[in-house]
C-alpha positions as semicolon CSV with decimal commas, in nm:
position;residue;x (nm);y (nm);z (nm)
1;M;0,000;0,000;0,000
2;A;0,286;0,239;0,074
3;D;0,431;0,179;-0,275
4;T;0,102;0,276;-0,436
5;Q;0,092;0,606;-0,244
6;V;0,450;0,686;-0,350
7;D;0,370;0,609;-0,714
8;E;0,057;0,824;-0,707
9;S;0,233;1,119;-0,545
10;A;0,518;1,096;-0,797
11;Q;0,266;1,087;-1,081
12;D;0,077;1,385;-0,933
13;A;0,404;1,579;-0,910
14;K;0,481;1,503;-1,276
15;Q;0,134;1,616;-1,383
16;A;0,164;1,936;-1,179
17;A;0,504;2,011;-1,335
18;K;0,364;1,948;-1,683
19;A;0,069;2,180;-1,616
20;E;0,307;2,448;-1,486
21;R;0,523;2,425;-1,801
22;K;0,212;2,450;-2,022
23;A;0,087;2,755;-1,828
24;A;0,428;2,922;-1,864
25;K;0,431;2,853;-2,240
26;L;0,078;2,991;-2,283
27;A;0,166;3,298;-2,073
28;K;0,464;3,366;-2,302
29;Q;0,235;3,344;-2,607
30;I;-0,021;3,574;-2,444
31;R;0,248;3,831;-2,358
32;S;0,376;3,815;-2,715
33;F;0,024;3,878;-2,849
34;S;-0,023;4,162;-2,603
35;Q;0,303;4,330;-2,706
36;A;0,216;4,299;-3,075
37;H;-0,128;4,455;-3,025
38;G;-0,059;4,735;-2,777
39;G;-0,198;4,542;-2,481
40;A;-0,462;4,273;-2,450
41;E;-0,757;4,152;-2,252
42;G;-0,904;3,805;-2,242
43;Q;-1,195;3,578;-2,164
44;L;-1,194;3,208;-2,076
45;A;-1,445;2,974;-2,235
46;Y;-1,484;2,610;-2,134
47;I;-1,483;2,389;-2,446
48;G;-1,547;2,049;-2,295
49;Q;-1,290;1,773;-2,275
50;M;-1,054;1,970;-2,500
51;G;-0,999;2,221;-2,219
52;T;-1,049;2,596;-2,201
53;R;-1,024;2,849;-2,481
54;I;-0,838;3,171;-2,401
55;V;-0,985;3,441;-2,625
56;L;-0,756;3,743;-2,661
57;V;-0,849;4,089;-2,786
58;G;-0,574;4,344;-2,844
59;E;-0,605;4,716;-2,786
60;D;-0,583;4,761;-3,164
61;G;-0,883;4,532;-3,219
62;G;-0,678;4,231;-3,329
63;W;-0,790;3,904;-3,181
64;G;-0,682;3,546;-3,143
65;D;-0,720;3,247;-2,920
66;L;-0,527;2,970;-2,751
67;V;-0,644;2,643;-2,597
68;A;-0,532;2,530;-2,253
69;P;-0,577;2,166;-2,146
70;S;-0,773;2,271;-1,835
71;H;-0,941;2,572;-1,678
72;A;-0,677;2,582;-1,402
73;V;-0,395;2,601;-1,659
74;A;-0,580;2,876;-1,848
75;V;-0,627;3,082;-1,531
76;S;-0,264;3,033;-1,434
77;A;-0,145;3,140;-1,781
78;A;-0,364;3,451;-1,775
79;E;-0,239;3,545;-1,429
80;K;0,124;3,494;-1,530
81;S;0,079;3,707;-1,842
82;G;-0,086;3,992;-1,651
83;I;-0,387;4,040;-1,879
84;T;-0,729;4,146;-1,758
85;L;-0,988;3,869;-1,776
86;H;-1,356;3,932;-1,848
87;E;-1,636;3,709;-1,724
88;S;-1,815;3,710;-2,059
89;F;-1,757;3,811;-2,419
90;D;-2,014;4,086;-2,458
91;G;-2,066;4,460;-2,444
92;D;-1,764;4,687;-2,453
93;F;-1,522;4,395;-2,464
94;A;-1,677;4,240;-2,776
95;A;-1,700;4,583;-2,939
96;K;-1,319;4,609;-2,934
97;V;-1,284;4,325;-3,188
98;R;-1,204;4,440;-3,541
99;T;-1,261;4,188;-3,817
100;G;-1,133;4,211;-4,170
101;P;-1,245;4,080;-4,509
102;Y;-1,109;3,733;-4,440
103;E;-1,320;3,685;-4,127
104;W;-1,633;3,820;-4,296
105;T;-1,603;3,584;-4,591
106;R;-1,526;3,286;-4,368
107;M;-1,815;3,362;-4,132
108;A;-2,059;3,430;-4,415
109;G;-1,953;3,133;-4,627
110;I;-2,156;3,069;-4,937
111;Q;-2,464;3,248;-4,803
112;V;-2,342;3,589;-4,923
113;G;-2,081;3,495;-5,177
114;G;-1,800;3,390;-4,946
115;P;-1,551;3,125;-5,052
116;S;-1,681;2,778;-5,103
117;D;-1,489;2,492;-4,948
118;R;-1,547;2,261;-5,245
C-alpha cells in the first residue's frame, strides 16, 4: 500500500510540473500577443474535454485564441501574463474586436458569396 501512495504522489508531481510548463508557455504566447497589439484583454471559455479556450483581444482590435488543457492552466497562464480577464464576451469587450475581409467571408460562407470549401 505504501508503494502505491508513493507512485501516485510521484505521478501527481509530474502532472503538476507538466501543467506548470504549459501555463508558462501559454503565458509567453499571451504576452507576445499583447506586445504585438498594444496590450490585450481576455476571456476564458470552457470547451469540454478539450480544455479551455483563451480568447484574446488586443487594444488595436486584433484578436486570437489559444487552448489550454484545463481551466486551471488557463487561469494560471492569464495570471502569469498579466492580462485582464472578463467574465463574458459581450458589451464593450466584444465591441473592441475588429474583423477584416477574411473573417467576414469565412463567417458568411456561401450564403453571401463567401468562398466555397469545395
